[in-house]
C-alpha angles and dihedrals in degrees: 000000000000121000118199122177136188133177094278110024144023121222118207118196119196121194117213135176110221134194109213127196119224096263093049090049091053092048092051091048090052091049090049091051096042095051098033094244124164104213140031087240089063089047092053090049091049092049092050090046089054099043106019098091089071087070108023127024117232118244116254114238117238092236092054092048092050090049091052092048091048092049091051092046092051091048092052091047091053101039103018108202097326113161125220126215120232090250091055090048092050090050091049091050093046096244 
């Protein structure tokens, strides 16, 4: 296992030996070709990145959370708790 750290995040790499059936091997080869990847390891990571949220939610980064909180705070400072009618919302959305 390789542990790499930086000022803001820690990356854990796990090495695994896998036995793939023929269909799984074909799928990984297609993913490699479609996304221009070099290894099946990269293909597995890409596949999990694409489909993994169905099973496990991704962690929210601190910077993104702070940005969301600041955006909401600024909105409430500017508009307070003003309500919008459905017609105004449709107009805003271009419907």
